[in-house]
N, C-alpha and C positions, 0 to 999 in steps of 0.2 A: 261576252265573257258569262252574263248573268244566264243567260240560255243554257249554257253549259256547264253551270254550276247546280241549275234545277236538274238538268238531265242525269250529273252525276249521281246528286241524293235519290234520281227518284230510283236508277239503279242497283244504290248501294240498300235501299228499301227491298227492292226486287230478289236480288242475290242473297239478302239476309232471310226474306222469304223463305225462298229455295232451298237453303242450308238447312232450314230448321227442320223441314218435312226429312231429311236424314237423320235422325236420333236414332241412339243407339239404345237397343233393347235388353240388354245383359250389364250386370255391374261387378266388377271383379276388384275385389280390396283381399290384399296377401297382406298378411302380418307373420314378421318372422323376428323370432329371438336371435335380438344380439349379443347372448351373452359368453363369456369367453370360451366355456364349453363348446360350443360351436364350430370353433376352429378346428378343434381336433374329432365332431362328430359329422362334420361337412368339411374337409380341409380343401376341397376341389371346388366350392363356391356350386355344388350342383343346382342348389336354393331358385340360384340367380339364374340358371336355364331354363328352371322350370317353370319362373315367372313369365321369362323371355317367350317360350314354346304358348302359353298362351296367346300372348299379346300376337306372335308369328300367324298360330291358328286363327284367328281371329279379323274374318273381312274387316276391310275398311268401314269405319265409323257404324258397327253394328254392335260395339263394346267400350265399355269405360274400365280404366283400370288406375291402380293408386296402389302404390307401398308403403307399409310403417315398420318402423323397430321398436321392438321393446325389448328392456332390460330396468336399467336403474329408473328410465323415464323414458316415455312413448315420444318418438317422431318422425316425422314424414321423411324417408327417403327418396318419392317418385308423386310429387301430389296427381292425384284424381284425375282423368285428361281419358277423352274419348280417344283412342285407337286410330290413328292414322301412320302413312309413312314417316311424316314428321316424328312424331310424339314416339314412335317403336324404335326408331334410329337414340334419340333423347334414352327411351328407356335401357337401349343398351350400356348407353357411356354412364348412365347415374347406378345401375346394379351389378357392375362388375367386381367390385373389390370394396365393401363398405366395412365399416370396423367395426368388428366383435369382438369386446372387450370389457362388457358391464359384468357387474359381480354380483346384481340380484336379478329376479325373473317376476317383474309388476304386471302380470297380468289383467289386472282388473284395471288398471290405470288404461291401458292401451282400446281396450274394449268399450271405455267410459268415454273414452277419447271418439273413437272411429262413432260411438251411438249419437253422440254428438255432434258430429263434423258434419255440414252441409252437402247432399250430393251434387254433381257436378249438373248444372243446368240440362245439358245435351242429351240428357237421358228422356226417352219417350215414355209417356203414361204405359202404370203396368209393368214396367222392366222387372226382372229378375235379380235378385242379389244373390251373389255366391261369395261369401269372404273364406280364406286357406288361412289357417294358421300353421304355423310351424314351429314346434320346442322340442328342447330335447330336454326339462327340467321340471320342477312343480312351481306352486306360489311359493316364493321367497323373495318376501319385503324386509323382514327383520331378523335381528334373532332373537327375538321373544316366539316360539311356536304359536302363543294364544293370538298374535298379531299376523300371522299368517292365515290358522284357522279361523280368524273372523273375516276375513278378504276373500279366502277360498269359500267360506257361506254364504257370501252376498254375490262371488258369482255365481254359485248352484243358483242360488235363487233372484234375485231383483234382478240382476242383469242378463240371465237364463228370460226371466219373462220380459222383458225389454226385446232381448232378439227376436225372443216370437211375435212378440207385439209387431214387429215389423216386416215381418216376411223375411225374416236373414236364414239362409241357409250358410252356417259355421259348419265348413269341412274341415276337421283336425287329425292334424300327422303328428305321430312323434317318432323322434330318430331315435331313441335308445330306451332300454326297459327303465330307465329311472324318472318315466315322466307320470303325471297323476292321471292314470288312466280312465279311473273311475269319474273323473271331473271332466276330462276331454270326451268319454263314453257319451258322458250327458248331456254336455252342451252341443254335440251331433246328433243323439237322438231327438232330444228338445226341440232341435229347428231341423229336422229333415232332413238331415245332411249324414256324410261318413267319417267314420274315424277311422283312421290307416297307423297299424306298427308296422315300421319300417325295420328291417335286419339291416339294411347297407343305404346309404344315400343317393346309390344309382338311380334306386326304385322311383325316388321322388318325379321323376320323368312321366314315369307310366301313369302315377298318383294323379298329377296335374291335369294327364291328358285325360283319364276317367272322370276327373271334375268337368272338364271343360266339354265334355260328350254329354255329360247329363243336363249342364246348363245349357249349352246350346246344338243343340242333336242336327245333325245332316244327314241327307242322302248319300250312302256308299255304294260300293262295290264289290263285289264279292275278289278277295284276293287268295289266291294259291301259289302253290308251288311253281305252277306254270305262268302264273303271271294275273291278269285283268283284262278284260275284254270289254271295248268302248262302241258303242254303237251311234247312231247320227243325231240322238237328241241330246246327246250332251256337251254341252257349250263350255264349260270349264272345270279341270279337277286339279283335284291337291294331294301329291302324297307327300304322307308322313312318314319319315321313319326314325327309329330309334336307336341307336347302333352305341359303340362304343367307340372312344378315341381311337380315331385314323381308320376306322371302317367307312369307310365311303360308299356308300350306295351304287350301284349304276343301274339306270329307266332305261330300258331299249322299246326304241318307237314299232313300230310296224314292218319301218321299210329294214330295218336292223340296225340301226345307226345309232348310238348311243348320243343322249343330251347331255351337256358338257354343264358342270354344275355351275356356273353363269349367267347371270339373267341377262336377257336379252328381248327384242319385241316377241310376244308371245310367251314367256319364258321368266317366272318369276323365283329366285331361288333364293331362301333363309335356311341358315344354318348355323351350328355353334359345334363346338365338341363332341357334345354328343347327340345332336340329330340335327333331318336334313328335312326340308321341305322343298318340295317342287311346285309352283301353282302354273298350270299350262292352259293357256285359252284356244279354243278349237283345236282340240286334240283330235290328231289322225285318227280315222277309225280302223277300228283294228285289234289285233291281239298283242299286246303290249307284255315285257316284263321287266320285274323286276330283282335286281342279282344282289350280290354281297349283302343281304338283309333276312333278318329275321322274321318272318312273317307273321309273327304273334304280338310283334311289337309296330307293325305299318296299318296304315288304313289309307284307304282312296276315298276321300271326299270329293261331292261331284254337284255339281248345277247342271239341272238335265230337266226338259221338260216331260219327261216321262219317271213318275215316284214308286214306288212302293212306301205306304203309310201304315204304322203301326198305332194302335191306340193305346194311351197312355200309360203304363202301368205303376205302380207305387211306388217311390224310390226306395220305401224300406216296408215289411212287412211280419208281421209275427210268426215264428214258427208254427208250422201245420195250416199256417193261412192260405186261404186257397188263391189261385194264381190265372184269370182269365187275361186269353191276348188274342188279340185278333188283327190280320193284316189284310189292306186292302189296294188296289193298282188305281194309278191316277195319271193322265194324261191331258196337258195344257190345263192343270187344273179342277176335271173332271171326272169324274169316277169310272175307272172302266169297264163296262157293262158286258163286252161283247162275247158272247158266250163261248165261242171259236179259239178266240185267245186265252180265254179263263181255262179252258177242258186241257190245254195244253203246259199250264201254266203248273209249276210245281213249289209249292212251299216248305220248306226244311224249320226247324228251331234247333240251336244245339245251347243246352247248358255247360258253363263253365265255373269254376269255383277260382277267383282271383284273390292273389297275395302278391301284392308287388307287382314285377314285370311279369311275373308267370301264373300260366293259366292250367287248368285242370280240368280237360274235358271229362265230363259227367254222362251227359245223356243226347242222346238224339232223336227225333220224330219229325215226321210228315202229318203238319197242318191237316185238318179238316178242311175242305170247299164246303162253304152252305149258301148257296147263291150265288153272289157276286166278292163273298171274305172267305177270308179262309181263317179257322179257329183253333183253337188249343184250350185246355185248360191243367192245369197243376195244382192238387189237389193240396200241397204244400210242402216246403222244405223242412226237413225234420230238424239241421242243427242251423247255432247262429253261426255268419257270416257273408262275402261280399260274392257276388253272381254276376256273371255275364248271360246273357240271352241273346243269339246272335239268332234273327230271320231272314233268309236269305231264298230267295224270290229267284229260279229259272224259267226262261219261257222263249218262245222264238224272236222274239223282241229284242226282250233288252235282258242283262239279270241286276238286280239289286240288291243289297246287304243293309240290314236295320241292327243295330247294335243298339242295347237297354242295359241297367243295371240293375241289383235290385239289393237293399240291405236287409237280411234276414236275422231279427233279436227278439231275445223271448221279450212276453209280453209284461212280466214282473221280474222284477231281482229278489232273490231270496236271501237272507242271511240269517245266521243264526249264533248270537255271543251267550257268554256266560256272564253275569253281572256279579259274582259271586255268591260261596256256601252253593245251594242244590238249584240255584234258580236259572232255568235256561230258557232266554227271550228271542221270539220266533217273529222276523221282521219282514216285513214283504211290500213294496212300494212299485210303481207303475214306472216303466222306462220312457213312456212318453205322453205326453198330453192327448191324445188321439182317444186312451181308453177312458170309459165314461165310471169313475172308481165310484160315485151315488150308485148305481146300478150293478155293479157286480160283489163278486161276494170270493174270500178265499177260506179253503178248507184245508187245516193241518191234520197230517197222517204220523202217528207214532208207530212206528212198528216193534215190540220191545223184544229182547233175548229169545225170552220164555216163547213166542208165537204168539201171543197177546197183541190187541189192537188199539189204540185210541186214536176215534176222531174229533177232534176239537173245531169250532169255527172262530175264524180270527175276528175279533172286531175290529173296526173300521176306525182311523184316529182323527179327529180334527183336522191338524196336521197334512193330511193328505197320504195315510198309510197304514197298513194292519198288522196289528202285533199282536202276540198271544206268550203269556209267560206259564211256564208249566215248571211245577218242581220234579226232579230227579232223584228217586231213591240209593241208597247207598248198594253198591253195588249191583250196578245196573249198567244194561247197555240196550239203546234204541238205534233205530234210523228213521231219519226223518224229512219228509217230502210235503211239498203243499199245491194244491192243484186251485187254480182261476177259472171259476165261473163269469165271464167277462162280457161287459157288451161297450161295444164301439161307440162314439158320439153320433156317428153314420146309423147306430142299429145295429150292428152286423155280430155277431156271437163269435167270441173266443175262449179254448178251454185250452188249459196249458196247466202240464205237471212239471214242478220243477225239477232239480237234479234232486239227489239225495246226498244228506247230509247223516254221519256218523258220531254219535254221542255215547260216549263211555265218561262212569263214578266209579272209582275204586273206590272201596270202604266211603269212608266220610270224606276223602279229599275232595280237590275241588274238581269239575267236570271239564274233558278231555273234549274237544270238539274237532272234527276236520270235514273236509268236503270229500266227497265220492263216498260209493257203495263200498265201504271198508270192513275188515273184521276187527273185532276187538283188539287183538295185537297190534295191527295195523295203525288204528286208531292211536294208540300210545306212543307205538315209534316214531308217527310224523308230526305228533304234541309234540314230543321231547324235542323234536329238530326245532320247532318252532315259540319254543316255550320265551324267550327274545322280544318276541312281539306282543310282549303282553298278553297271552291270549284274543287279541282282536286278531276277528278273521276278517279277512278283506274282502271285497265285493267279489262277485260270483264272475269268473272269467272263464271261460269258454273256448279252444281252440276252435278255427271252422273249419267242420266238415259238414260233409254232405251226405244226406240220404232224401230223395225223392219219393213223396206219396205219393202212390195210385189208388184208387179204389183201395185204401185200410191197408195197402202191402205197402212193403218196401221194396224198394225198387235200387240194387247197390250196383247192378252192371248196366252199361248205357248199353239197352235195346231200345229200340223204335217203342214207342208211347205216344198215343194223341186220343184226347177224349175232346167233344163238344160240350161246350159249354151252356150254362142256362138261356135258358130263351130269351131270359129278362136281361142280358146284357144289352147296353147299349149299342145299336147298328154300328159299324168303323166307319162306315161310307156316309151314315148321314152326319159320321161325329167330327170325319176329318174332313170332309166338303163342307159344313157350315165353318168351319174354322178357314179355309181354303176361300171359299167366297167372301167370308170377312174383308179379308184380306185384299182380293180384287176390289169390292165395294170402296173399300180405304183406298185402294191405289187410284180407279176410276174419281173417285171426289178430290183427291189432291189434286190429278190433271185438270181435272174441271176447274179449281180453284186458281191453280198457276193460270190458268190461260185466260179466268178473270179479270187477274191480277194484272196480267200482261195488257189486256185489254183497255185497261183504267190508265195504266201505268204512259201506254199511247196517247189516249186520248189527252188526260192531263198535258202530257209533249206537245199535244198540237195547239190546247186553249195557250202556254205561258208564253209559243213563239208565234201565235199570229198577231198581239197586239204589238210587238216589238216591228214586224214586218208593215202593219199597217202605218205606224208611225215613221218607219225609214221611207213610205211612198208620199209623206206631206213635207 
């Protein structure tokens, strides 16, 4: 009996050591507004489906997920745990019909709670943190607006700084036009995440899928109306289809047979009213077809020994900031250098503007091969918004696809206010902490109605913004803009000119201010329509639209373009090979350590069992 106990303890220790090596490398925390208005803005509980989608997309033991509700008070809906078969089933039962009837929206409390909440111990060192906030309201904790404003200010300042310090990516999602977009934008900008305004709740699924793809990128197969091609190097594939209720997809194998929507050996099916996932192990080689599905809302993720890897591009960039992209091929974790294979390989990139579940194609171009690497360079994206960059590899051996997302934002926000009488205040602030404000400057330009110009340097205020107050004479009209000559913390130069504001003063009356390059009559018309807002000009909001800039010229038609980036760019083969080798070395170290532990356990079992045997002989 003693030997049995000893053996059991040693086996338990061994299994514990083994399980500790399967740690998750991504943390998802979902924060859901539980106010009563969410019942009308998300009547079908699409939010519940969206967070289940993230769970179903995550391979077992690769991510942790927890769900919290907030309103009058913060509370846990699903405790954070590592995702596996059992926890995914528990999640589905917890989130289907939670109560949404809170009368307040206390965003500050939930963020404080999560910042203080300990992480699950099963997360690997250096794990990535992605939090997702879904709301349809504003900070609303009191009938006293000053109390609400004070809470909002603490979120804007202290809490945002704490999120940044912990490396948390806080993705924010607005379900209505009533939300505090300026605050949500600020939270996402400062934490290198995305803010998305949704017109309909159905777009929640696409937005969550996009966030998951940013947090946990995977190798993919190109998917067209004709289907996709499976090659011998693919060990597993997951086909993800987002769809309308009742519109079930069909997955047709190369032999013409349709895979059933039921799990069985070699096939796992996860489904919900608005999505279906097929995970196939050792899929048949050949051409597969996906029928009754929206190709734009479908993806094929794979596990394979033959990969196309791209250098990581920034999750967000400033407008007109250059973007370098490189793609290299890998086989069995080694860079592919065979000139005969590379000579017959073509890599094409496509750029889309993304809005919810819709993708607007903008540009298509071929990447330029330089040695073992395919490269391209975009001089800059002209307009703010969210973009998708897809790199597609076509070769004689295999086809692959790499999907990346870019958030484009202005380097600064520019405000204009009238504080009373004839004084006009011009205010500019950095939209992201990456800008080195101490080395950056803002220049204000005023173009008056009589053709004269006034150029002023905007002083930098210690609180962290630029400000200039200019008196406007009676019967004056001016158009104002500001130009940033900036430097990022990494030393890169950034130049950005803000949109134009139009300013008019009739006689000795108060000043009228409107965003846009307007005429005096247009300023008066729009100003009169907004008098009820007490002349407070809201933060700059620009509808996403795109112009890709190459060689200083605006390209507005989808014509193929390509440029070779500067030679100083880090080589993608060296960069990605280093990452792959690091993983491989870590794996060998783990296997060696496990073998060593197993050997020690065997020796210990032998030592403890030997005295008992000897005692039995006497």
